[in-house]
C-alpha positions as protocol buffer text, in pm:
chain_id: "A"
residue {
  index: 1
  type: UNK
  ca { x: 4539 y: -2202 z: 5462 }
}
residue {
  index: 2
  type: UNK
  ca { x: 4359 y: -2082 z: 5151 }
}
residue {
  index: 3
  type: UNK
  ca { x: 4240 y: -2341 z: 4900 }
}
residue {
  index: 4
  type: UNK
  ca { x: 4289 y: -2202 z: 4548 }
}
residue {
  index: 5
  type: UNK
  ca { x: 4174 y: -2342 z: 4215 }
}
residue {
  index: 6
  type: UNK
  ca { x: 4242 y: -2203 z: 3868 }
}
residue {
  index: 7
  type: UNK
  ca { x: 3940 y: -2135 z: 3645 }
}
residue {
  index: 8
  type: UNK
  ca { x: 3888 y: -1954 z: 3315 }
}
residue {
  index: 9
  type: UNK
  ca { x: 3648 y: -1664 z: 3263 }
}
residue {
  index: 10
  type: UNK
  ca { x: 3418 y: -1672 z: 2963 }
}
residue {
  index: 11
  type: UNK
  ca { x: 3657 y: -1439 z: 2778 }
}
residue {
  index: 12
  type: UNK
  ca { x: 3951 y: -1677 z: 2837 }
}
residue {
  index: 13
  type: UNK
  ca { x: 4135 y: -1511 z: 3126 }
}
residue {
  index: 14
  type: UNK
  ca { x: 4274 y: -1733 z: 3401 }
}
residue {
  index: 15
  type: UNK
  ca { x: 4169 y: -1658 z: 3758 }
}
residue {
  index: 16
  type: UNK
  ca { x: 4253 y: -1808 z: 4094 }
}
residue {
  index: 17
  type: UNK
  ca { x: 3954 y: -1862 z: 4319 }
}
residue {
  index: 18
  type: UNK
  ca { x: 3989 y: -1902 z: 4693 }
}
residue {
  index: 19
  type: UNK
  ca { x: 3730 y: -2166 z: 4779 }
}
residue {
  index: 20
  type: UNK
  ca { x: 3722 y: -2037 z: 5137 }
}
residue {
  index: 21
  type: UNK
  ca { x: 3521 y: -1732 z: 5019 }
}
residue {
  index: 22
  type: UNK
  ca { x: 3292 y: -1903 z: 4767 }
}
residue {
  index: 23
  type: UNK
  ca { x: 2925 y: -1874 z: 4864 }
}
residue {
  index: 24
  type: UNK
  ca { x: 2772 y: -2081 z: 4583 }
}
residue {
  index: 25
  type: UNK
  ca { x: 2853 y: -2242 z: 4250 }
}
residue {
  index: 26
  type: UNK
  ca { x: 2560 y: -2265 z: 4009 }
}
residue {
  index: 27
  type: UNK
  ca { x: 2549 y: -2442 z: 3670 }
}
residue {
  index: 28
  type: UNK
  ca { x: 2452 y: -2237 z: 3365 }
}
residue {
  index: 29
  type: UNK
  ca { x: 2377 y: -2343 z: 3007 }
}
residue {
  index: 30
  type: UNK
  ca { x: 2722 y: -2230 z: 2888 }
}
residue {
  index: 31
  type: UNK
  ca { x: 2942 y: -2248 z: 3199 }
}
residue {
  index: 32
  type: UNK
  ca { x: 2913 y: -2191 z: 3572 }
}
residue {
  index: 33
  type: UNK
  ca { x: 2849 y: -1893 z: 3798 }
}
residue {
  index: 34
  type: UNK
  ca { x: 3087 y: -1875 z: 4095 }
}
residue {
  index: 35
  type: UNK
  ca { x: 2947 y: -1646 z: 4364 }
}
residue {
  index: 36
  type: UNK
  ca { x: 3189 y: -1516 z: 4629 }
}
residue {
  index: 37
  type: UNK
  ca { x: 3143 y: -1278 z: 4923 }
}
residue {
  index: 38
  type: UNK
  ca { x: 3222 y: -987 z: 4690 }
}
residue {
  index: 39
  type: UNK
  ca { x: 3033 y: -1077 z: 4372 }
}
residue {
  index: 40
  type: UNK
  ca { x: 2995 y: -1334 z: 4099 }
}
residue {
  index: 41
  type: UNK
  ca { x: 3204 y: -1446 z: 3803 }
}
residue {
  index: 42
  type: UNK
  ca { x: 3093 y: -1659 z: 3509 }
}
residue {
  index: 43
  type: UNK
  ca { x: 3352 y: -1926 z: 3421 }
}
residue {
  index: 44
  type: UNK
  ca { x: 3390 y: -2178 z: 3137 }
}
residue {
  index: 45
  type: UNK
  ca { x: 3441 y: -2488 z: 3353 }
}
residue {
  index: 46
  type: UNK
  ca { x: 3137 y: -2699 z: 3431 }
}
residue {
  index: 47
  type: UNK
  ca { x: 3035 y: -2779 z: 3785 }
}
residue {
  index: 48
  type: UNK
  ca { x: 3181 y: -3134 z: 3771 }
}
residue {
  index: 49
  type: UNK
  ca { x: 3523 y: -3000 z: 3666 }
}
residue {
  index: 50
  type: UNK
  ca { x: 3516 y: -2746 z: 3950 }
}
residue {
  index: 51
  type: UNK
  ca { x: 3428 y: -3021 z: 4197 }
}
residue {
  index: 52
  type: UNK
  ca { x: 3718 y: -3236 z: 4077 }
}
residue {
  index: 53
  type: UNK
  ca { x: 3958 y: -2939 z: 4100 }
}
residue {
  index: 54
  type: UNK
  ca { x: 3843 y: -2869 z: 4455 }
}
residue {
  index: 55
  type: UNK
  ca { x: 3925 y: -3222 z: 4573 }
}
residue {
  index: 56
  type: UNK
  ca { x: 4292 y: -3259 z: 4662 }
}
residue {
  index: 57
  type: UNK
  ca { x: 4462 y: -3556 z: 4497 }
}
residue {
  index: 58
  type: UNK
  ca { x: 4762 y: -3555 z: 4731 }
}
residue {
  index: 59
  type: UNK
  ca { x: 4824 y: -3450 z: 5088 }
}
residue {
  index: 60
  type: UNK
  ca { x: 5098 y: -3196 z: 5149 }
}
residue {
  index: 61
  type: UNK
  ca { x: 5248 y: -3088 z: 5478 }
}
residue {
  index: 62
  type: UNK
  ca { x: 5494 y: -2820 z: 5579 }
}
residue {
  index: 63
  type: UNK
  ca { x: 5647 y: -2635 z: 5287 }
}
residue {
  index: 64
  type: UNK
  ca { x: 5569 y: -2880 z: 5008 }
}
residue {
  index: 65
  type: UNK
  ca { x: 5477 y: -2732 z: 4672 }
}
residue {
  index: 66
  type: UNK
  ca { x: 5184 y: -2874 z: 4479 }
}
residue {
  index: 67
  type: UNK
  ca { x: 5177 y: -2840 z: 4102 }
}
residue {
  index: 68
  type: UNK
  ca { x: 4890 y: -2911 z: 3867 }
}
residue {
  index: 69
  type: UNK
  ca { x: 4919 y: -3053 z: 3519 }
}
residue {
  index: 70
  type: UNK
  ca { x: 4647 y: -2998 z: 3267 }
}
residue {
  index: 71
  type: UNK
  ca { x: 4530 y: -3333 z: 3131 }
}
residue {
  index: 72
  type: UNK
  ca { x: 4277 y: -3188 z: 2889 }
}
């Protein structure tokens, strides 16, 4: 099953990234470069935020729906 996280591009658009196709995540001075199999995208979130988003906080099975609340 795909593992998606929501990130924001440098121009403010929301994007879903499938972590199964991410090749590398590199810190930049003003954000982070997420490199996938098909290219790279610069995002606003720092590497620590991306790491925390990638770690599941709950375990779901079957047809459970996970929702995320923004605590920032």
